[in-house]
Each structure stands twice: as structure tokens, then as C-alpha cells.
One Martini backbone bead per residue (centre of mass of N, CA, C, O) as a GRO file, in nm:
protein
  131
    1MET     BB    1  -2.012  -0.661  -1.605
    2LEU     BB    2  -1.832  -0.892  -1.717
    3SER     BB    3  -1.598  -0.709  -1.799
    4ALA     BB    4  -1.538  -0.604  -1.506
    5MET     BB    5  -1.469  -0.933  -1.446
    6ASP     BB    6  -1.303  -1.060  -1.690
    7ARG     BB    7  -1.554  -1.187  -1.885
    8PHE     BB    8  -1.517  -1.163  -2.212
    9ASP     BB    9  -1.651  -1.412  -2.337
   10ASP     BB   10  -1.928  -1.377  -2.203
   11ALA     BB   11  -1.988  -1.098  -2.310
   12GLU     BB   12  -1.973  -1.175  -2.612
   13ALA     BB   13  -2.211  -1.373  -2.605
   14VAL     BB   14  -2.424  -1.173  -2.515
   15LEU     BB   15  -2.396  -0.967  -2.738
   16ALA     BB   16  -2.457  -1.160  -2.972
   17ALA     BB   17  -2.751  -1.221  -2.875
   18TYR     BB   18  -2.848  -0.935  -2.863
   19ARG     BB   19  -2.797  -0.865  -3.167
   20ARG     BB   20  -2.990  -1.075  -3.282
   21GLU     BB   21  -3.246  -0.969  -3.149
   22ALA     BB   22  -3.236  -0.681  -3.255
   23GLU     BB   23  -3.250  -0.763  -3.554
   24GLU     BB   24  -3.508  -0.933  -3.541
   25PHE     BB   25  -3.680  -0.665  -3.427
   26GLY     BB   26  -3.564  -0.388  -3.542
   27ALA     BB   27  -3.366  -0.248  -3.302
   28SER     BB   28  -3.171   0.009  -3.344
   29TRP     BB   29  -3.114   0.110  -3.056
   30ALA     BB   30  -3.001  -0.169  -2.959
   31LEU     BB   31  -2.758  -0.174  -3.146
   32GLU     BB   32  -2.620   0.074  -3.027
   33PHE     BB   33  -2.595  -0.038  -2.740
   34CYS     BB   34  -2.426  -0.281  -2.821
   35GLU     BB   35  -2.184  -0.129  -2.941
   36ARG     BB   36  -2.111   0.025  -2.684
   37CYS     BB   37  -2.052  -0.227  -2.512
   38ALA     BB   38  -1.835  -0.346  -2.701
   39CYS     BB   39  -1.645  -0.107  -2.685
   40SER     BB   40  -1.592  -0.125  -2.381
   41SER     BB   41  -1.495  -0.416  -2.364
   42ARG     BB   42  -1.250  -0.389  -2.545
   43LEU     BB   43  -1.106  -0.177  -2.368
   44MET     BB   44  -1.087  -0.353  -2.113
   45ALA     BB   45  -0.915  -0.580  -2.273
   46GLY     BB   46  -0.705  -0.414  -2.466
   47ARG     BB   47  -0.859  -0.387  -2.758
   48LEU     BB   48  -0.808  -0.113  -2.931
   49GLY     BB   49  -0.879  -0.169  -3.229
   50GLU     BB   50  -1.162  -0.282  -3.167
   51ALA     BB   51  -1.269  -0.042  -3.013
   52ALA     BB   52  -1.246   0.160  -3.251
   53VAL     BB   53  -1.441   0.009  -3.440
   54GLU     BB   54  -1.685   0.014  -3.253
   55ALA     BB   55  -1.699   0.321  -3.218
   56GLU     BB   56  -1.753   0.381  -3.523
   57ALA     BB   57  -2.013   0.214  -3.537
   58THR     BB   58  -2.164   0.371  -3.326
   59LEU     BB   59  -2.148   0.653  -3.470
   60ALA     BB   60  -2.309   0.562  -3.717
   61LEU     BB   61  -2.572   0.502  -3.561
   62ILE     BB   62  -2.602   0.774  -3.426
   63GLU     BB   63  -2.631   0.929  -3.691
   64ASP     BB   64  -2.872   0.773  -3.813
   65LEU     BB   65  -3.052   0.818  -3.523
   66ASP     BB   66  -2.999   1.079  -3.363
   67MET     BB   67  -2.801   0.986  -3.075
   68TRP     BB   68  -2.592   1.200  -2.930
   69HIS     BB   69  -2.630   1.128  -2.622
   70ASP     BB   70  -2.426   0.860  -2.683
   71SER     BB   71  -2.126   0.979  -2.776
   72ASP     BB   72  -1.925   0.975  -2.533
   73LEU     BB   73  -1.809   0.689  -2.534
   74PRO     BB   74  -1.684   0.669  -2.824
   75LEU     BB   75  -1.519   0.924  -2.805
   76GLY     BB   76  -1.355   0.842  -2.560
   77VAL     BB   77  -1.232   0.590  -2.678
   78LEU     BB   78  -1.085   0.727  -2.912
   79ALA     BB   79  -0.914   0.910  -2.734
   80LEU     BB   80  -0.763   0.686  -2.572
   81VAL     BB   81  -0.648   0.539  -2.810
   82SER     BB   82  -0.486   0.781  -2.907
   83ILE     BB   83  -0.315   0.817  -2.661
   84HIS     BB   84  -0.184   0.532  -2.671
   85ARG     BB   85  -0.070   0.624  -2.975
   86ASN     BB   86   0.027   0.929  -2.950
   87ALA     BB   87  -0.245   1.094  -3.068
   88ILE     BB   88  -0.319   1.385  -2.950
   89GLU     BB   89  -0.470   1.550  -3.166
   90GLU     BB   90  -0.687   1.336  -3.207
   91ALA     BB   91  -0.797   1.333  -2.923
   92GLU     BB   92  -0.880   1.626  -2.929
   93ALA     BB   93  -1.084   1.600  -3.163
   94TYR     BB   94  -1.281   1.413  -3.010
   95LEU     BB   95  -1.340   1.614  -2.782
   96ALA     BB   96  -1.433   1.849  -2.955
   97ARG     BB   97  -1.673   1.692  -3.075
   98SER     BB   98  -1.827   1.651  -2.793
   99ARG     BB   99  -1.898   1.946  -2.706
  100SER     BB  100  -2.178   1.984  -2.873
  101TYR     BB  101  -2.312   1.738  -2.668
  102ARG     BB  102  -2.303   1.791  -2.356
  103THR     BB  103  -2.604   1.872  -2.298
  104LEU     BB  104  -2.698   1.564  -2.356
  105TYR     BB  105  -2.551   1.433  -2.142
  106GLY     BB  106  -2.512   1.209  -1.903
  107ARG     BB  107  -2.408   0.911  -1.706
  108THR     BB  108  -2.175   0.757  -1.844
  109LEU     BB  109  -2.061   0.426  -1.816
  110PRO     BB  110  -1.777   0.476  -1.858
  111ALA     BB  111  -1.571   0.781  -1.826
  112TYR     BB  112  -1.383   0.830  -2.089
  113ARG     BB  113  -1.395   1.124  -2.164
  114SER     BB  114  -1.300   1.233  -1.888
  115LEU     BB  115  -1.033   1.075  -1.882
  116ALA     BB  116  -0.911   1.200  -2.138
  117GLU     BB  117  -0.917   1.487  -2.041
  118ALA     BB  118  -0.744   1.450  -1.789
  119ILE     BB  119  -0.490   1.356  -1.932
  120LEU     BB  120  -0.447   1.602  -2.115
  121ARG     BB  121  -0.428   1.810  -1.891
  122ASN     BB  122  -0.189   1.690  -1.749
  123ALA     BB  123   0.002   1.697  -1.999
  124ARG     BB  124  -0.030   2.033  -1.989
  125GLY     BB  125  -0.022   2.102  -1.656
  126ASP     BB  126  -0.344   2.075  -1.557
  127ASP     BB  127  -0.408   1.951  -1.261
  128SER     BB  128  -0.674   2.090  -1.168
  129GLY     BB  129  -0.836   2.016  -1.427
  130ALA     BB  130  -0.799   1.707  -1.402
  131ILE     BB  131  -0.965   1.693  -1.124
   0.00000   0.00000   0.00000
């Protein structure tokens, strides 16, 4: 919520405190959640490089914990960062990677994966598919 209000410094402070508590209690799942939130916050702030690093860290935790139902956000962030860098094939690879987990996904917000998919469809001339 703080990131959505452009209060990125406050969001970072909250995430740092949350991360410390999660580590203190040994709550691996909470660390994964914290990484996802940090990933999203960095993207909202326009810090694409940091968002990509956080997304990769999130995916490493997801793999360790077998929590693939949460992989839509970091894969979406990586796809969007790739689009911004004009690495279209890389973006498509991240989206392709997400397809095997789609049946596991809930409604994660922000919907970065869906946004990246729509942007790529639009770029390929598939306007109705983008909508």
C-alpha cells in the first residue's frame, strides 16, 4: 500500500522490519512474501534493476519452498523489466515459464504477468488478445 502511494522509503523500512522478524522466527514463507513485496515496490518506484534482482531472489525462495503458486508476480516483473530493456525474447521466455504454473495462480495484484502478456500481444498486432 505504501508503494502505491509513492511512499517508497516508508515501504522499504516496513519491509526491512518484516524481513528481520521473519528471519528471527525462521518463517521461510514470510521471507518469500517479503521478497515479492520488495520486488513489486522496486518496480513501482521505477528501479528496474533492483526489481529484477528481487524477482530472482523471490524465485529462488519459491523454488526452495516449492511455492510455485506465488511465481506469477516475480515472473511478471522479470517480463516487464525485459520489455523495458527491449529484450522481447527474454520477456516471452519468462511468460512461457509461467504457463506451467497458471493452474496454481490466484489473483495476485498487481497483475504484472497479465500486463506483460498484454503488452507483448499488442506488440504482435493481437489487439483483441491484448484486451
